[in-house]
N, C-alpha and C positions, 0 to 999 in steps of 0.2 A: 432864263431869257435875258435878263438884265446884264449878266456877265458877258454873254455872247455879243450883245449889241455894243457894250463898252469896248470889248477887245477889238471888234471889227472897226469901230470908230477910231480908236487909237492907231490901228494899223493903217487906216485910210489917211489919217493925218500925217504919219511918217512918210507914206508914199508921196503925198502932196509936197512935203519938204524936199524929197529927193528930186522932184521934177523941176526944181529951180535950175538944175544943171543937167545937160543931156547925158553926160558920162555917168553921173550919179543915178539918173533915171534908168539907164541900161543895166547897171549893176544891181539896182533894187529889183528890177523886173526879173532878171535871171535868178537872183538869189531867192526871190519869193516863189517863182515857178518851179525851180529845181529842188529846193530844200524845204522851205517853210511850209508851202502848200501841201506837199505829200505827207509830211509828218503830222500836220494838223488834221488832214483828212482821215488818218487812221484813228484819231481820238474823237473828232467832232466833225461830222459831215458838213455842216453849214460853214464853219470857219475854213475848212479845207477848200470847199467850193469858192468861198469868197476870195481867199488869197490866190488860188489858182487862176480864177477868171480875171481878177483885176491885174494880176501880174502878166497874164497872157495878153490882155488888152494894151498894157503899157509897153510890152515887148514889141507888139505889132506896130504901135505908133512910133516907137523909137527908130524903126527902119524907114519911116516915111517923112518924119518931120523932127525939127529941133525946137519947136515952139512949146514952151511950158504950158501955155493955156490949152493947146491941143492935147498934150499929155493928160492934163487934169480933167478935161472934158471926157476923154475916152475912159479914163479910170472911173470917173463919177457915173458914167453910163453903165459900165460893167457892174459897179457896186449896186446901183439901183435895180439892175436886172436880177442880181442874186437876192437882194432884199425882197423884190417882188415875188420870186419863187418861194422864198422862205415864208412870207406871210400867207401866200396862197395855199401852200402845203399845210401850214398850221391851221388855217381856217377850215380847209377840207377835212382835216383830221378831227377837229373839234365838232364839226357837223356830224361826222361819222360816229363820234363818241355819244352825241346827243341821241342819235338813232339807236345805238346799241343800248343805252340806258333805258330807253323806252321799251325796247324789246326784252330787256333783262331787268325788270324792276325787282326791288327787294320784296321777297315773299315771306309769308308767315306759315309755319308748319303747325301752329297752335290748333287751328280749327280742323285741319286735315287729319291730325293725329289726336284729337280731343278724346277719343274713346280709350286711349291707353291710360293705364293706371301707373302712377309713379311708384317705382320699387321702394319698399320700406326697408329700414335697416334690419328688421327682423325676418325679412324674406329669405328663404333658403336659397342656396346657390343652385341655379338650374342645372339639370343633368344634361351633359352634352359630351361629345367626343372632341377632345383637344386637337386630334388630328384633323378633324373637319375644319376648324377655324384656322389651323396652321396652314393647311392646303389653300384655304380661301385667301389668307393673307399673302401667301406666296404668289398666287395668281394675280392678286391686286398689285403687288409690287412689280410683277412683270408687266402689267398694263401701264405702269408709269413710264415705261420706255417706249410706248406706242405714241403715235402722232396725236391720238385723242387726248393725251395728258397735257398737251399744249393749251387745251381749252381751259383747264384749271389754272395754269400759269398766267394766261391772259386775263382771267377773272381777277386774280390777285393783283395784277397790274392795274386793271380798271378800278379796283376798290381802293387803290393807293392814291395819295395826293399827286404823285408824279404823273400818273395817267390822266388826272383831271386837268393838269397844265402841261400840254404837249411840249411846249418849248422849254420847260424847266428840266427836262431830261437831257443830259449831254448828248450831242450828236443827233438831236431831234429824235430820240428814242432808239437810235441805231447803235449806240456805243455801249451804254451800261446794261440795257435789257432789250429783248426783242420788242419791236413796236407792236402795240395792240392794234389789231385790225378787225374789221367785220368778219373776215374769213376765219380768224383764230378764235372768235367769241361766239358767233351765231352758228351753231352746229346745224348741219342739214337735218331736216325732219324725216326720220325714218318712217317709211310706209308700213302699215300693218302687214305682218307675215302670215299668209293664210295657212291653215292646217290642211294636210292631204285629205282629211275626212270631210271637208266642207261639202255639203250637199249630198254626201254618200252615206254617212252614218250619223244618226241623231245622237247628240251628246246628252245622254240621259242616264239615270242611275240603272235602269233596266239593261242598258247595253253592257254595263260592267258586271252585271249579275247573271249573265247567261250560264246555264248549267253546263258542266263539263265533267268528263270522267277523270278521276284523280290520276296523276302521272305515276308511272312506275319509276323505280330508282334509275333504271337504264335511260328512260326518256328524259328524266330531269338532268342526269349527268350529261346527256347529249346536248340538251338545250343550254346548259351552263357552259359547256365547252364552246358552243357557237357564239354565245354572248356572255363572257365572264363578268362576274359581278364587279370586278375591278374596273372594267371598261364602262359599265353602267354608272359606277360611282364617279368616274372621271367626267362622263357626259353631264351628270347632274351638277357637279361642282363648277365646271366651265359655264354651264347655263346660269348658275346663280351669279357668278361674277359678271357675265354678259348682261344679266338682268339689272343689276344695281349700277354697273359701270361707274367706278369711283370718280372718273373725270367729269361726270355729269351731276355729281352731288352738289356742286356749287361751293361757295364760300359761306360758312356758317359762323356768323358772329354770335348769334343766339338762336333759340328755337323760333323766335318771332322775327328774326332778321336773317334771311338766307338769300344770297345773290346768285342768280344763274342756275338754280336747281332745275333739272330736267326730270320729269316723272319717270320712274323705273319702267323699262320695257326691254324686250328682246330685240337685238339688232341682227340676229341670224338664227337659223333653225338649228337646235341642238342635234348632234349626230354622233354616232359611234365612229371612232377613227379607223378601227380595223374591221369590225363586224359589219361589213357593208350590206349584209343580207337583211338587216333590220332597219326600219325607219320609224321615227316618231310620228304617230298619227293623231295623238291626243295629248295636249299639255294644258292643264288648268291650274289656276291659283286657288289655294284653299285659305280662307280667312278663319282664324281661330280666336280673334280678339274683338272684332267689330260687332259680331252678332251673338245672340244668346247661345246658339249652337253653331259649331263649325259648319261652313257651307263652302261649296265650290262655285267659282264664277264661270259661267258658260259663255263661250265665245267661239266664233268660227276662225279665229286667228290666235297667234300667241298672245299671252297676257300682256296688257298695257295698263298701268296704274291710272292713267288719265281717263280711262273709259269705265272704270269700276262703278262710278256713281250711276251709270245707266245700264250696267250689265245685269243680266238675269242670274239668279243663283239657283242651286239645287242642293238637296240634302246629300250627305256623303253616303257612299255605299258601305256595305259591311266590310269589304276589303280595305277601303280607305279609312274607316274608323279604326280598324285593327292596326293599319300602318301608322296612323296618327298616335295611337297608344304606344307603339314601339318608339316613335320619335320622342315622345315625352319621357320615355325611360332612358334616353341618351343615345339611341341609334340615330343615324343620319340618312339611311336609305333602306327601305323595306321593299323587297322584291318578291314577286310571285310569277313563276314560269307556267305557261300553258302552251299547248300545241298551237303554233303559228301566232302566239301572242305573249307579250311580257307586260306585266303591270308593275308600277313602282309608285312609291310615295317618298318624296325627298324633302328634307328639312330646309327651312329658311330661318337661320339663326342670326341674332344680333352680334355682328362683329364690331371691332373698335370704331370703324368708320361710320357705323350706324348710330352710335350712342349720342352724337351731337344733336340729333333730332328725336330719335325714339326714346321714350321713357322705359328703358329696359336695362337688364343686366347683360353683361357679355355672355354669350352662349344661350340666352333665352330664346325659346321658340317663338318666332313672330308669325309664322305661316308655313305653308308647304306647297310643293308642286306635286300634282298627280299626273303620271305619264301612262301612256299606252303605246307600246311598240309592236308593229306587225311586220310580217315578211314583205319586203318591197316587191313590187310587181316585177315579174320576170326573173326573180332570184330563186 
């Protein structure tokens, strides 16, 4: 800010010197408006505005009077106008930053994740599929190109000294980096996404354990053809990335200092891209670390971490326990086909982006999702 004010003051002094002579005043006005102003505007919005407006004011005065005091009065009025807009914009931005800092305080993950045990050097490497984390990292990298990633960039700016002093950034934040705004930092609050089963099917263990006749080989092949495991695998992986959303993880200075963290939640309903016949009717989060025995959180909408403290839990079904055993052995998706229904258990593992907060090893199983897909109505 100091450099900007000094430069504008020096330029104003030079203009005042030029106004002692009408011819010099005209040359100074044209030179500033045509050359200096546009060049400065590309690098520094404030200085560009300052030179353009003062030069334009001097140019207009040149055609109506030859009095140097009229020149100086008009130029001074133009300069005060630009200074007024400058300080008004700076004040508004600082007020917005105060509001944002109140809405995005530094949070601690210590209490929230206190149930996790720190890995010991002697701990064995967790069993997991490298392809799972590779695919997850790929989807996370792709998400960086989405507009949502601007949220993380804005948080980094807010956390830096240049964001705390609006005017210290050249161009009032417009030249060196995108200006931090409430729009780029305060993400819209996603409403809970209801499950199709709400009010129709009770989310209970008995519902998962209904008896059925074992499938024949032909029936299983037919079901797998209509909903290939590769598509189910993609559905799960996309859901995991949507659930954690890297841009909402915030800036992690330490486990006790996290700025802008948004609790994990789904932003859209997971769906098969090609097998339109099937739809997700149940999706529950399984906790394997917080309770003595693994449990599933019961909800009428897609899982939201912010609601787990008040969510009801239920014991796992025999199928879910079997699926969890498969995940602990390194699998990432355990699937069971039944007539008009598909059941799945998918892994939630610690990727690199998770290790800043979670006390875990890369690839360690942190939880799971249990799914039920049924034939969509009218299909």
